[in-house]
Structure formats: structure tokens, C-alpha cells
C-alpha positions, 0 to 999 in steps of 0.5 A: 354270547350274553352281554357279560361274555362279550370282550371288552372293547379298549377306547380308540384314540380319534383318527388324526386327518392325513397331513398335507405333503412338504416339498423339500428342496433337497437338491438346493441344500445339497448345492448351498449347504454345509456337510453337516446340513447335507448329511442331515438333510439326505439321512433325517429328512429325505431318507432316501432308499439306500441311502444311510448314515454310513455311506455319507458320514464323512459329511459332518466330520470334515466340518471345520466347526465340528473339528474345532469344538472336537480338538478343544476338549480337554483330556478329562473329556469336558470343555472349559470346566463348564456344562451350560456355557454358550459362546459369546457372539463375538467369540472366535473358535467357540471360546467359553463353550460348555460340556453340555453345549458342546456334546450337543452341537456335535450331535446336531452337526450328525456326529455319532455317540461313538465318535471319540469326543462323545465317548469321552464326555459321556462318563461325566454326563452319567455321572451327573445323573447320579448326582455326584456329591463331589463340589467339582462336579457343580462346574459353573453352578458351584463356585462361591455358592458351593456351600449353599444347600439350597443352591447346591441342590438347585445346581444339581437339578439343572445339571441332571436335567441337561445332563439327561437331555444331552444323553437322551439326544445321543440315543441313550434311552435304553440305559438304565441309568438314564431310564431311572433318572428320566423317571425320577424327574418325570415324578418330581414334575408331575407331582407339581403339575398334580398340585394346587401349586401348579394353578398358582405357583407364584408367592409374594415376597417384598414388592415382587411375585416369585415361584414359590420354593417347591414349584417345580415346573418343567424345564427346557431340558425336561422337554428335550429329554422327553422329545428324544425318549419315546418309550419313556413317553409311551410308559408314562403317557398319562403324565405326558398328556399333563404335560401337554396341558401345561405347556398349552397354558398362557404364559404368566406375566411374572418373570421367572424368578424363584425364592431359593433359600434366602435368595431370589434367583432368576430360573430361565430354564424353567417353562411356564406355559406356551411361548409361542401364542401368536405370529409376533411372538414366533417372529420375534425369535425364529431360531427359538421358535423353530427349536420349540416347534421341532421339540413340540413335533418329537413330543407328538404335540405339534399336530394336537395344538392348533396354534403351533400347527398354524405358525408352523404352516405360516413359516412354510408359508414364507418359503420362495418358489424353490422352497427355500425359507426367507424372512417374512420381512427384511432379509437379515438372517435371523439371530437368537440369544437363548442359550439352549438354542445355540447348539442347534443354530447356526450350523452353517459356515460363518458368513456363508455366502449368498443363498447359503444363509437360509440353508439352516432354517430350510433344513429345519423346517423340513425336519419339523414336516418330517417329524410331525408325520408330514409326507416329504416330497423331494424337489 
């Protein structure tokens, strides 16, 4: 066989070193956690042989918080004529919750996508993917700005990405409507990441630095969408690699505001770089930090990024002998003001007694370990 007849060898990815085993306190969580956290600990983390979602699916369905959300859904399948609203810290009975926030919260509780409230909401979410021209489908992002073409475009973009994220989390990756929307979103973001604008996205407006009108960095919704769409990530692996590079860059000092038409508008959903560059940033908002690390684990980025991997290891080090997490400093349960994180934390019942206040973080660390490929040892 001549050299020209030899088969072409495809490049191989470097073999990753084996991941360290992470101990997961399943028995402790079953004794102290609420139904949804028990359910997800069994199904998503422990993954015991013979235990499937069907054998324990009553655990999240009987949870008072989940039932409250389900019972407050309107007959149109929405909540409070809102999409992204989250309850205030002092709100009772989830007052002010938006539809996408409610859907994501029920999914985090462990409710199946075919449960009646999620089936009811599905129609509206898919309609948002189609960029419906009905001004009413801007929900809280419309209002008095519904006649401003630039703000309408911004509102539709945000809601389309947020709806795509919720539908992806619900497991609709195979639906052609979601796949089509996801491809369009990926194309738009990748165009930005490949352009010169990605290196210098800010422009000067008066005495402020603002994002240029054409800047389209990935939003937290885009990251969540891709995190739950492994097939799409595989089909667009080059773009996903560029996304990893973007997320690894230092966060700019400028605030996330953008010139939209003639107005400067805050864009808190945009991700301009690495939000967790060091331990102080991670400790400042533990629920957001774990949300970020979970999203990175789902994307396959956590084990590729030395800084995030070390932060995760330090969170694991903050667990006690029973492998229950406690704060690095003090004994107050962590809080967050990040609206996108609200759906994931806290899932425990309000005013949980004693050690139960640590169930959320303890569960989430086990989930991240499982998602990032660590072998799980039940203790």
C-alpha cells in the first residue's frame, strides 16, 4: 500500500484525565429535603438502578409551592400577563410571577412537561418563537413602548430567546420549531463573535460607554437554551467553541447598557465575559455561582476551564463530614437577586427548619458533579 492509499486519520481530541469521585449524601437529603429535592436527588444525581421517574413522581407533585404556581395559572396558560416577572422577596404565594419563570420553576421542581400547567403554557411559548406581530405578545416588554420599532425588536428578541430556553429545558429539542429558532439565534450570536465588534463592542455616547446597536453578545437565555440542546451543540460545535472563548474573556468594566434607537437601555441579560473570575465573585452570590457552574457543566465547559473547575472544587471543600454544604463564612443561608436564578433557588420550603436550609446547595453540588462527569458515590 502506497502512502497515498493510506486511510486519512481524523484528529482525535486529547483524552481528559479521569474525574475524581464526589460523595453525595443521598440518605441525608431524603431525611431533610422537600419532595422536589428528594425526587431530583434520586432521579438526576443518584440514578439508582430500578429507580425511575415513574416510581417516585409523586414527590414533586405534592409540593405546596409547585401546587400554588399551578393553581394560579390563567385559563390562557399564562401567569399575570407577564413572561419574565419574578416575585419580590417579600411576596406571598408567588405573586407577580411571569410565565417563563413559572414554567422553569415547575421544571426545576421536577414536574413533567406533559403535566397540565406546562402543556397549557406551551402554546404561548412556541408562539413567541415565531416572533408574533401581535403587540400583546410583547407582554411586559411592550406597554407604552409598543410603537417604538427598535424597542419592539429588542423585546421580541429577548422573549424569543427566553422562550427557547424554557422549551429546551422542557425537553423539546427535537421539535422543528425550536430547532429552527435555535439555529437562527446561534447564527446571530456567532456573527457577532466573529466580527471585529466582538473585540470592541462599546462606543461612546455623550459621557458614557454603551454597547453598539449592532452588538449581539450571547444572553443568559441563549446559554440556558444551548445547555439543554446537546444535539444542536454537536451540530454547531465550531460556534460552541467560539462561545467558550467568549465566556472565558474577562468581564468588561463598563455596565451592560446598549444604544437601542435613540435610547440607552440596560441589558442585564447579556453575558459579556466571565462572571466568576475568582472566589470573591463566587461567594458574593452563591446561588448564581452554582447556576453558572451548572450551565457550564451542561455545555461541557466546566472541565475545560481551570478557574471554574477550581471554584467548584472549593464549593465541594465547604461541605462537612456528612458531605452537607455550609457557607464558607457565617451561617446564614445564601440569597440572590438575580432574576434568572430565581427559578432554581430556593426549591426548599420557606423557613425550612434546622439543617434543611442547606439542602438546595447540597443537592445542586451533586447535580453539577454528575453533569460534569464525576463518578458519584452515595453516602
